[in-house]
C-alpha positions in Angstrom: 0.0 0.0 0.0 2.8 2.4 0.9 4.5 1.7 -2.4 1.3 2.4 -4.3 0.9 5.7 -2.5 4.4 6.7 -3.3 3.9 5.7 -7.0 0.7 7.7 -7.1 2.5 10.7 -5.5 5.3 10.6 -8.1 2.9 10.3 -11.0 0.9 13.3 -9.8 4.1 15.4 -9.3 5.1 14.5 -12.9 1.7 15.4 -14.2 1.6 18.8 -12.4 5.1 19.6 -13.6 4.2 18.6 -17.2 1.1 20.8 -17.2 3.0 23.8 -15.9 5.6 23.3 -18.6 3.0 23.0 -21.3 1.3 26.2 -20.0 4.6 28.0 -20.0 5.4 26.8 -23.5 2.0 27.9 -24.7 2.4 31.3 -23.2 5.9 31.7 -24.8 4.6 30.4 -28.1 1.7 32.8 -28.1 4.0 35.7 -27.3 6.5 34.6 -30.0 3.7 34.3 -32.5 2.3 37.7 -31.6 5.8 39.2 -32.1 6.1 37.4 -35.4 2.8 38.8 -36.6 3.7 42.3 -35.6 7.0 42.0 -37.4 5.3 40.6 -40.5 2.8 43.5 -40.5 5.5 46.0 -40.2 7.5 44.3 -43.0 4.5 44.2 -45.3 3.8 47.9 -44.7 7.4 48.8 -45.3 7.6 46.7 -48.4 4.4 48.3 -49.8 5.7 51.7 -49.0 9.1 51.1 -50.7 7.6 49.6 -53.8 5.0 52.4 -54.2 7.8 54.9 -53.8 9.8 53.1 -56.5 6.8 52.9 -58.9 6.1 56.6 -58.4 9.7 57.5 -58.9 9.8 55.7 -62.3 6.4 57.2 -63.3 7.6 60.7 -62.5 10.8 60.2 -64.5 9.1 58.6 -67.5 6.3 61.1 -67.7 8.6 64.1 -67.7 10.8 62.5 -70.4 8.0 61.3 -72.7 5.0 63.7 -72.3 5.6 66.8 -74.3 2.6 68.8 -73.0 2.8 71.5 -70.3 -0.6 71.0 -68.7 0.4 68.0 -66.6 3.7 68.0 -64.8 3.7 64.4 -63.6 1.5 61.6 -62.4 1.7 59.2 -59.5 -0.3 56.4 -57.9 -1.9 57.2 -54.5 -2.5 54.4 -52.1 -4.8 55.0 -49.1 -5.6 52.5 -46.4 -9.4 52.3 -46.4 -9.9 49.6 -43.8 -7.5 48.3 -41.1 -8.2 45.4 -38.8 -5.9 43.2 -36.7 -5.9 40.6 -39.4 -5.7 42.6 -42.7 -5.4 46.0 -44.3 -7.2 47.1 -47.5 -5.8 49.8 -49.8 -7.5 52.0 -52.3 -5.4 53.0 -55.4 -6.0 55.9 -57.7 -4.0 57.7 -60.3 -3.5 61.4 -59.7 -1.9 64.1 -61.9 0.1 67.1 -60.7 -0.9 70.2 -62.8 0.6 73.7 -62.7 1.3 75.2 -59.3 1.6 71.7 -57.8 -2.1 71.1 -57.6 -3.0 67.4 -57.3 -6.1 66.1 -59.1 -7.6 62.7 -59.8 -6.8 61.7 -63.4 -10.1 60.0 -63.9 -12.5 62.0 -66.1 -10.0 64.9 -66.3 -7.6 63.8 -69.0 -7.8 63.1 -72.8 -7.8 59.7 -74.4 -4.2 60.1 -75.4 -3.1 61.1 -71.9 -5.0 58.1 -70.5 -3.4 55.7 -72.9 0.1 57.2 -72.1 -0.6 56.9 -68.3 -1.7 53.3 -68.7 1.4 52.3 -70.6 3.7 54.1 -68.2 2.1 52.4 -65.2 2.6 49.0 -66.8 6.2 49.9 -67.5 6.8 51.0 -63.9 5.2 47.8 -62.5 7.2 45.6 -64.8 10.4 47.4 -63.9 9.8 47.2 -60.1 8.4 43.7 -59.9 9.8 42.0 -63.0 13.4 41.8 -61.8 15.9 41.1 -64.5 13.2 39.7 -66.9 10.6 42.4 -67.0 8.2 42.0 -70.0 5.3 44.1 -71.1 2.8 43.1 -73.8 0.7 45.7 -75.6 -2.2 44.1 -77.6 -3.1 46.4 -80.6 -2.1 49.7 -78.8 -2.7 51.8 -81.9 -6.3 50.6 -82.6 -8.6 53.5 -83.5 -5.8 56.0 -83.3 -5.1 58.6 -85.9 -1.7 59.3 -87.4 -0.6 61.7 -84.7 -1.6 59.4 -81.8 0.0 56.4 -83.5 3.3 58.3 -83.9 3.1 59.3 -80.2 2.5 55.6 -79.2 5.6 54.5 -81.2 7.7 57.2 -79.6 6.6 56.0 -76.2 7.6 52.5 -76.8 11.0 53.6 -78.2 11.7 55.9 -75.3 10.8 53.2 -72.8 12.5 50.2 -74.3 15.5 50.6 -72.0 13.2 50.6 -69.0 11.0 47.6 -69.4 13.6 45.4 -70.9 15.6 44.8 -67.8 19.2 43.9 -68.9 18.0 42.8 -72.4 15.9 45.5 -74.1 13.9 44.1 -77.0 11.3 46.1 -78.9 9.3 44.8 -81.8 7.5 47.2 -84.2 4.9 45.6 -86.4 3.9 47.9 -89.3 4.9 51.1 -87.4 4.0 53.4 -90.4 0.4 52.3 -91.0 -1.8 55.3 -91.8 1.1 57.7 -91.7 2.0 60.1 -94.5 5.5 60.4 -96.0 6.5 63.2 -93.7 5.7 61.2 -90.5 7.4 58.1 -92.0 10.5 60.2 -92.5 10.3 61.4 -88.9 9.9 57.8 -87.6 12.9 56.6 -89.7 15.0 59.5 -88.4 14.0 58.6 -84.8 14.8 54.9 -85.3 18.2 55.8 -86.9 19.0 58.0 -83.9 18.1 55.3 -81.4 20.3 52.8 -83.2 23.2 55.3 -83.3 22.9 55.9 -79.5 22.8 52.1 -78.8 25.8 51.5 -81.0 27.9 54.0 -79.1 27.1 51.9 -76.0 24.5 52.1 -73.3 25.1 51.2 -69.6 22.7 50.8 -66.7 23.0 52.7 -63.4 25.4 50.0 -62.1 27.7 50.4 -65.1 26.8 47.1 -66.8 26.5 47.1 -70.6 22.9 46.8 -71.7 22.2 45.0 -75.0 19.5 46.2 -77.3 17.6 44.6 -80.1 14.9 46.1 -82.4 12.8 44.0 -84.7 10.9 46.0 -87.4 8.2 44.3 -89.6 7.0 46.6 -92.4 5.7 46.7 -96.0 6.9 50.4 -96.3 9.8 50.4 -98.8 10.3 54.1 -98.0 10.9 53.3 -94.4 13.3 50.4 -95.3 15.3 52.7 -97.6 15.6 55.3 -94.9 16.7 52.8 -92.3 19.2 51.2 -94.7 20.8 54.5 -95.4 20.8 55.8 -91.9 21.5 52.7 -89.8 23.5 50.8 -92.4 22.5 47.3 -91.2 24.6 44.4 -92.5 21.5 42.9 -94.1 17.7 42.6 -93.9 15.3 39.8 -94.5 12.9 40.1 -97.4 9.8 37.9 -97.7 8.1 38.0 -101.1 6.0 35.8 -103.4 6.7 35.2 -107.0 4.2 34.6 -109.9 4.1 30.9 -109.2 2.8 31.4 -105.6 6.1 30.5 -104.0 7.2 32.6 -101.1 10.9 33.4 -100.9 12.9 34.5 -97.9 16.0 36.4 -99.0 18.8 38.0 -97.1 19.4 41.4 -98.7 22.7 43.1 -98.1 23.2 46.9 -98.0 25.1 46.7 -101.3 22.0 45.3 -103.1 23.2 41.7 -103.2 20.5 39.1 -102.5 20.8 35.5 -101.4 17.8 33.1 -101.1 17.6 31.5 -97.6 14.4 29.4 -98.1 11.5 29.2 -100.4 8.1 27.7 -99.5 5.7 26.2 -102.0 2.2 27.4 -101.1 0.3 25.9 -104.0 1.4 22.2 -103.7 -0.8 19.6 -102.1 1.8 19.1 -99.5 3.7 22.4 -98.8 7.4 21.9 -98.9 10.2 23.9 -97.3 13.7 23.8 -98.9 16.6 25.4 -97.1 19.7 26.9 -98.7 22.7 27.4 -96.5 25.3 30.0 -97.4 28.8 30.5 -96.2 31.6 33.0 -96.9 35.1 32.1 -97.8 38.4 34.0 -97.1 37.9 36.1 -100.2 34.5 37.3 -99.2 32.7 35.2 -101.7 29.3 33.8 -100.8 28.7 30.0 -101.5 25.1 28.8 -101.5 24.3 25.1 -101.1 21.2 23.0 -100.6 20.6 21.8 -97.1 18.1 19.5 -95.6 
């Protein structure tokens, strides 16, 4: 009996000690969890503040460089905390414009269609640059739909001016039919602008940290006048020409600046089973081009 009482006493002591240890651990865990939640909330707010500041800084810089008007000095995104609870915070975002004398106004219903389009593109650019890291990409689906010649020219200028921003360390810009609905004078202006851009990139362009930044431009066009201007101004080594002959066969040719042409491939479009035949070319030590059939 005495041994049973001693055993019972030892078990009860162990139980009480275990319960107290569990209670202490729970208290410490709750305290640690509360500290973690507070640190997380502070970090999220700090992250949000830093990213919004970076976005607005890019927006301010781009707007001042791209927008040629004098009625709007700059634009920015305003974020306001509309609801705040212990578990979550909700923000309301709106785009505002700074007009003359530093007056801040909501951009909604106070700007033209062109200004709205420009702001939309710039905001996408800024978001891609801030959150896209080293591989920021922006896609514009038919950005010139229903635009007249002046607005179309402005849209092209925007994309050219911002190519070095949204491309990260590898700026690539593709222009598909950039001269559609433009007269000869505006085509000349676009060609001069593109030639100037190529000249600047050829001289070398570095990012803020001193790293060399590559640049690639792809232009797809049916405008021979634009091609001639680019060939004279930029002097590319060669261009690719796609044309169809009287037999319905499409030819892809590599056309050099000296007028020489070499067929790369031709595609039969009228045959029951379309066929693609490739011709490979090489250059010898004397600069002569040799073309041979390749499978």
